[in-house]
C-alpha positions as CSV (number, residue, x, y, z in Angstrom):
1,R,34.1,-22.6,41.0
2,V,35.0,-26.1,39.6
3,S,35.4,-28.7,41.7
4,E,36.9,-32.3,41.4
5,S,35.9,-35.4,43.6
6,R,38.8,-37.3,43.9
7,V,39.0,-41.1,45.9
8,V,42.0,-41.6,47.9
9,T,42.9,-45.2,49.2
10,L,44.7,-45.8,51.9
11,Q,46.8,-48.9,52.5
12,L,47.6,-50.4,56.1
13,Q,50.3,-48.2,57.9
14,Q,50.4,-45.5,55.0
15,T,50.6,-41.8,55.2
16,V,49.5,-39.6,52.8
17,R,49.5,-35.8,52.4
18,L,46.7,-34.4,49.9
19,D,47.0,-30.6,49.3
20,F,43.8,-28.6,49.4
21,T,43.5,-25.6,47.2
22,V,40.9,-22.7,48.4
23,G,40.0,-19.7,46.1
24,G,38.6,-18.1,43.2
25,G,37.3,-20.0,40.1
26,L,39.8,-21.5,37.6
27,T,40.5,-20.2,34.6
28,E,43.3,-22.9,33.6
29,R,43.9,-26.1,33.8
30,V,46.8,-28.3,34.2
31,T,47.0,-31.8,34.6
32,V,50.2,-33.8,35.2
33,T,50.1,-37.9,35.8
34,A,52.9,-39.7,37.3
35,E,53.8,-42.5,38.4
36,S,54.5,-43.1,42.5
37,P,57.7,-43.8,43.7
38,L,59.3,-46.9,44.5
39,V,60.6,-45.8,47.6
40,D,59.0,-44.0,50.4
41,P,60.9,-41.6,52.0
42,K,58.8,-41.0,54.9
43,E,58.8,-44.9,55.9
44,T,61.7,-46.5,56.7
45,A,60.3,-49.9,58.0
46,G,60.8,-53.1,55.8
47,A,57.6,-54.5,55.0
48,L,55.5,-57.0,52.8
49,R,52.3,-55.1,52.0
50,I,49.2,-57.8,51.2
51,D,45.8,-56.3,50.6
52,S,42.1,-58.5,50.1
53,E,43.2,-59.0,46.2
54,Q,46.3,-60.6,46.8
55,V,45.1,-63.0,49.4
56,N,41.9,-63.9,47.1
57,N,43.9,-64.4,43.8
58,L,47.3,-65.9,45.2
59,P,47.3,-70.5,45.3
60,L,47.4,-70.6,48.9
61,S,47.5,-74.5,50.3
62,G,45.4,-74.6,53.0
63,R,43.5,-71.2,52.2
64,V,46.6,-70.1,55.6
65,F,46.9,-66.3,54.4
66,S,49.9,-66.3,57.0
67,D,51.9,-68.3,54.5
68,L,52.2,-65.4,51.9
69,A,54.3,-64.0,54.8
70,L,57.5,-66.4,52.6
71,L,56.8,-64.4,49.8
72,D,59.3,-61.7,51.6
73,S,63.0,-63.0,50.8
74,S,64.1,-62.0,54.3
75,V,60.9,-64.8,55.9
76,Q,62.2,-68.3,55.5
77,P,60.2,-71.3,56.8
78,S,61.0,-73.1,60.0
79,A,62.0,-76.8,60.1
80,P,58.8,-78.8,60.0
81,G,58.2,-80.9,63.4
82,V,59.5,-78.9,65.8
83,Y,56.6,-77.2,67.1
84,F,53.4,-77.8,68.1
85,G,50.8,-78.2,65.5
86,E,50.4,-74.5,63.9
87,R,48.2,-74.2,61.2
88,G,50.1,-72.6,58.0
89,S,54.1,-72.3,58.5
90,V,55.9,-71.3,61.3
91,F,58.0,-68.3,60.2
92,T,61.3,-67.1,60.8
93,V,62.4,-63.1,60.1
94,N,66.1,-62.3,59.7
95,G,67.5,-65.9,61.3
96,Q,65.8,-65.3,64.2
97,S,63.6,-68.4,66.2
98,G,60.1,-68.6,65.0
99,R,59.2,-67.4,68.7
100,S,60.4,-64.5,68.1
101,N,57.6,-62.9,66.3
102,S,54.8,-60.9,67.4
103,F,50.9,-61.1,65.7
104,L,48.0,-58.1,65.7
105,V,44.9,-58.4,64.4
106,D,42.8,-54.9,64.5
107,G,45.3,-52.9,66.1
108,L,45.2,-55.8,69.2
109,D,47.4,-58.4,70.5
110,N,47.2,-62.1,69.1
111,N,50.1,-64.3,70.1
112,D,49.5,-67.6,70.9
113,Q,51.0,-68.4,74.5
114,V,51.3,-71.9,74.2
115,S,53.5,-72.5,71.5
116,G,54.9,-68.6,70.9
117,T,55.0,-68.8,67.1
118,T,51.6,-68.3,65.7
119,L,48.1,-66.8,65.7
120,N,46.4,-67.8,68.3
121,A,43.2,-67.6,67.4
122,F,42.7,-68.5,63.8
123,Y,41.1,-66.2,60.7
124,S,39.6,-67.7,57.9
125,Q,41.7,-66.5,54.9
126,Q,38.1,-64.6,53.7
127,V,37.6,-62.4,56.3
128,I,41.4,-60.6,55.6
129,D,41.2,-57.4,54.0
130,Q,44.7,-56.8,54.3
131,F,48.2,-57.4,56.2
132,V,51.7,-56.1,56.9
133,L,54.4,-58.3,57.7
134,L,57.5,-55.6,59.4
135,T,60.9,-57.4,58.9
136,H,62.9,-54.7,60.3
137,Q,63.0,-50.9,61.8
138,Y,59.8,-50.4,62.3
139,S,58.7,-47.8,65.3
140,P,58.5,-48.6,68.7
141,E,54.9,-48.6,69.0
142,F,54.6,-52.4,68.1
143,G,58.2,-54.1,70.3
144,R,57.7,-57.2,71.8
145,A,59.6,-58.9,69.0
146,S,62.6,-59.1,67.9
147,G,61.8,-60.6,64.4
148,G,58.6,-59.8,62.5
149,V,55.4,-58.2,63.2
150,L,52.1,-59.2,61.3
151,N,49.7,-56.6,61.6
152,I,46.2,-57.4,60.1
153,V,43.0,-56.1,59.9
154,T,40.1,-57.8,58.8
155,R,36.9,-56.8,56.3
156,R,34.5,-54.8,56.9
157,G,30.5,-54.4,55.6
158,G,29.3,-51.6,53.6
159,N,26.2,-50.4,52.1
160,E,25.7,-53.1,49.4
161,P,25.1,-56.5,50.5
162,G,27.0,-59.3,49.4
163,W,27.6,-63.0,49.7
164,E,30.4,-65.7,48.9
165,A,30.7,-69.5,49.2
166,F,33.5,-71.6,48.4
167,L,34.1,-75.6,48.1
168,Q,38.0,-77.0,47.6
169,G,39.1,-80.1,47.9
170,S,40.8,-83.1,47.1
171,A,39.7,-86.5,46.8
172,A,42.4,-89.2,48.0
173,Q,41.3,-91.2,44.5
174,W,42.9,-88.3,42.6
175,N,46.2,-88.2,43.8
176,Q,49.2,-90.4,42.9
177,P,52.3,-91.7,46.0
178,G,55.9,-90.5,45.7
179,E,58.4,-93.3,45.0
180,L,59.2,-93.1,49.0
181,V,55.4,-93.8,50.1
182,E,55.2,-96.3,47.9
183,S,58.6,-98.0,49.3
184,L,57.1,-98.3,52.7
185,P,55.5,-100.7,54.4
186,E,52.0,-100.8,55.0
187,T,51.6,-100.1,59.0
188,E,49.0,-97.7,60.6
189,T,46.9,-97.6,57.2
190,S,47.0,-98.9,53.6
191,R,46.6,-95.7,52.0
192,D,49.1,-94.4,50.3
193,T,47.6,-90.9,48.8
194,V,45.6,-87.6,51.1
195,S,42.3,-86.1,51.1
196,R,41.3,-83.0,52.0
197,Y,38.3,-80.3,51.6
198,Q,37.4,-77.2,52.9
199,T,34.3,-75.6,52.6
200,G,33.1,-72.0,54.0
201,F,31.1,-68.7,53.0
202,N,30.5,-65.0,54.0
203,I,28.1,-62.7,53.9
204,S,28.0,-58.7,54.8
205,G,25.6,-55.8,54.6
206,P,24.1,-52.6,56.0
207,I,22.4,-52.5,58.9
208,K,21.5,-48.8,58.6
209,K,22.8,-47.4,55.8
210,D,26.0,-45.4,56.2
211,R,25.9,-45.9,59.5
212,A,26.5,-49.4,60.9
213,F,27.5,-52.5,59.4
214,W,28.0,-56.5,59.6
215,F,30.1,-59.4,58.4
216,L,29.8,-63.1,58.8
217,A,32.1,-65.8,57.7
218,Y,32.4,-69.5,58.4
219,E,34.8,-71.8,57.4
220,H,35.4,-75.7,57.6
221,M,38.5,-77.7,56.8
222,E,39.3,-81.6,57.3
223,F,42.1,-83.2,56.1
224,E,43.4,-86.7,56.0
225,D,47.7,-86.0,55.8
226,L,50.0,-89.2,55.1
227,I,53.1,-89.0,57.3
228,P,55.9,-91.6,55.9
229,Y,58.4,-92.4,58.7
230,T,61.4,-94.4,58.5
231,G,62.2,-95.3,62.3
232,V,62.1,-98.5,63.6
233,R,58.9,-99.4,65.1
234,R,59.2,-100.8,69.2
235,E,58.0,-104.6,67.8
236,N,60.7,-104.4,65.0
237,V,63.8,-103.7,67.7
238,G,66.3,-106.6,67.0
239,D,64.6,-107.7,64.2
240,V,66.8,-107.4,61.6
241,D,65.0,-109.0,58.8
242,A,62.1,-106.7,59.3
243,A,61.3,-103.4,57.2
244,A,62.0,-100.1,58.4
245,G,59.7,-97.3,58.4
246,G,55.9,-96.9,57.6
247,R,52.9,-95.0,56.8
248,F,50.6,-92.8,59.5
249,M,47.4,-91.1,58.5
250,A,47.1,-88.0,60.4
251,P,43.5,-86.1,60.4
252,A,43.1,-82.6,61.1
253,S,39.8,-80.7,61.6
254,D,39.3,-76.9,61.8
255,D,36.0,-74.6,62.3
256,N,35.8,-71.3,62.4
257,L,33.4,-68.8,62.5
258,F,33.8,-64.6,62.3
259,L,31.4,-61.9,62.8
260,R,32.4,-57.7,62.7
261,T,30.2,-55.1,63.2
262,D,31.1,-51.5,62.6
263,F,29.1,-48.5,63.2
264,N,29.9,-44.5,62.5
265,L,28.5,-42.7,65.5
266,G,28.6,-39.1,64.5
267,T,31.0,-37.3,62.1
268,S,34.4,-38.0,64.5
269,N,33.6,-41.4,66.0
270,T,33.9,-45.2,64.5
271,L,33.0,-48.2,66.8
272,M,34.1,-51.7,65.8
273,V,33.0,-54.8,67.3
274,R,34.1,-58.1,66.7
275,L,33.6,-61.3,68.1
276,S,35.6,-65.1,66.6
277,A,36.0,-68.9,67.5
278,D,37.8,-71.2,66.5
279,D,38.0,-75.1,67.1
280,R,40.9,-77.1,65.6
281,E,42.1,-80.4,66.1
282,T,45.3,-82.2,64.8
283,E,46.8,-85.6,64.9
284,G,50.3,-87.0,64.0
285,I,52.3,-84.0,65.4
286,N,56.4,-84.9,65.6
287,V,55.6,-88.2,63.6
288,G,58.2,-88.2,60.8
289,G,61.8,-88.9,59.8
290,V,63.2,-91.6,62.7
291,M,59.9,-90.6,64.7
292,T,57.3,-93.5,64.7
293,P,53.6,-93.2,65.7
294,E,54.4,-94.2,69.1
295,S,56.6,-90.7,69.8
296,G,54.0,-88.7,68.3
297,F,50.9,-86.7,70.2
298,L,47.8,-85.1,69.3
299,I,46.6,-81.4,69.9
300,E,43.3,-80.1,70.6
301,E,42.6,-75.9,70.8
302,Q,39.6,-73.9,71.3
303,D,39.3,-70.3,71.3
304,L,37.3,-67.6,71.8
305,S,37.2,-63.5,71.8
306,L,35.7,-60.2,71.7
307,A,37.2,-57.5,70.7
308,A,35.8,-53.8,70.4
309,S,38.1,-51.0,68.9
310,L,36.5,-46.7,69.3
311,T,38.8,-44.2,66.9
312,S,37.7,-40.5,68.0
313,V,38.7,-37.7,65.5
314,L,39.5,-34.9,68.6
315,S,40.7,-32.7,66.1
316,P,42.3,-31.8,62.7
317,T,45.7,-33.3,64.7
318,L,44.7,-35.0,67.1
319,I,43.4,-38.8,67.1
320,L,42.0,-41.3,70.0
321,A,41.8,-44.6,69.6
322,S,40.9,-47.0,72.4
323,R,40.7,-50.9,71.6
324,V,40.0,-54.2,74.5
325,L,40.0,-58.0,74.1
326,A,38.5,-60.0,76.1
327,A,39.8,-64.0,75.5
328,Q,39.1,-67.3,76.5
329,S,41.9,-70.5,74.8
330,S,42.2,-74.1,75.6
331,C,44.4,-76.5,74.4
332,Y,44.9,-80.2,75.4
333,Q,47.9,-82.3,74.7
334,Y,48.3,-85.5,74.8
335,A,50.8,-88.3,73.6
336,I,49.4,-91.4,71.3
337,S,50.6,-93.8,73.3
338,G,50.7,-93.9,77.2
339,R,54.0,-96.7,76.7
340,P,57.5,-94.6,78.4
341,G,59.2,-92.8,75.5
342,V,62.7,-94.1,74.0
343,A,65.0,-92.8,71.5
344,R,67.1,-94.6,69.5
345,P,69.4,-93.8,66.2
346,S,67.5,-96.2,63.9
347,G,64.2,-94.6,65.3
348,G,61.7,-93.9,68.4
349,F,58.9,-94.6,70.0
350,G,56.9,-94.6,73.0
351,G,54.8,-91.5,74.6
352,N,56.4,-88.0,73.9
353,T,58.3,-86.2,76.6
354,L,55.8,-83.7,76.8
355,C,52.7,-86.6,77.2
356,L,50.1,-84.4,79.1
357,Q,49.5,-80.9,78.9
358,D,46.0,-79.1,79.5
359,R,46.5,-75.4,79.5
360,E,43.5,-72.8,79.7
361,E,44.5,-69.1,79.3
362,D,41.6,-66.5,80.1
363,R,43.1,-63.2,78.1
364,F,42.1,-59.1,79.0
365,R,43.9,-56.5,77.5
366,G,43.5,-52.3,77.1
367,V,45.1,-50.5,74.5
368,E,45.3,-46.7,74.4
369,G,47.1,-44.9,71.8
370,L,46.8,-40.8,70.4
371,T,48.0,-39.8,67.3
372,W,49.4,-35.7,67.3
373,R,50.6,-34.8,63.8
374,R,51.5,-31.4,62.0
375,G,53.5,-31.0,59.2
376,A,55.7,-33.7,58.9
377,L,56.1,-34.3,62.3
378,T,53.6,-37.4,64.1
379,V,54.2,-37.9,67.4
380,K,52.3,-41.2,69.5
381,F,51.3,-41.7,73.1
382,G,50.4,-45.3,74.0
383,L,49.3,-47.3,76.8
């Protein structure tokens, strides 16, 4: 009997049917080659699929992988300056609010409870294996979103040791200001260009060949963004000769650590355990347009999460997935100015109305899912 080995690649949320023939030896062989169909008749949801190769090769400002969601025509960026200093674009799906989306990482909830607009814990581009953005008609197992669902799977190690490192950036001397920035008076800063740099690495390998693996990644980001504004500052109110507007330098930093381990427990069980931590600070929120630096505020956020997932193949048609998440988050927000806020058509100044917020969140989530499949029928139960 002649047999051939085949490699079948399954992407996130994809289903493939394989037909095997068991019997006597082959006396004749016919090979048929065809292109994959453009439309999957078993898939009803609208989805944008991005794998790790696309994440690494497509140009991304700031290495924010979730910005790739904007490749879908039904996804649009939200208006800037209306949220809370998220790293990356806040996007809207099918006209819904930026707070109508849901974010999942390795099958577990990762929604930001402060703004409700983005990932609660940020993940470096280098730890993303693939993600799917569901835009409409997705199955009830997701829910909790009238907009889109961003479902992310993180990278894992393998039998072959490997490492990667990167360094990228742009010095202020390498950039040129635009006409608007040059026309504004030098107020809080004399700088007229931005600077930014990022660096990081990842290492992976086996703990025990074919049985256990690990993947470690770290990334540091530091930006100095220049924010132009056209509003009248407090000290210039009533002075008809004073020039309006100015420049404000808004620094931002982010440190991200990620560790994932995977274990093959026999032939029917796999265990995943991952730890992630993120510490970021963003200044100059709400500054821009008629809003002067006095109207802005600063945000400091810390996130720490521990997640585990156990997948068990109970039978050829029955799969049980158990997931658990323990996380702690904090968000400290305070205004740049302690003076009362004033809003005028010509400019806003004074402390932001949100002024001071100090929030902490402890989160514990457990998810149990049972999948039964027979032929073309798939039934899922969840808790």
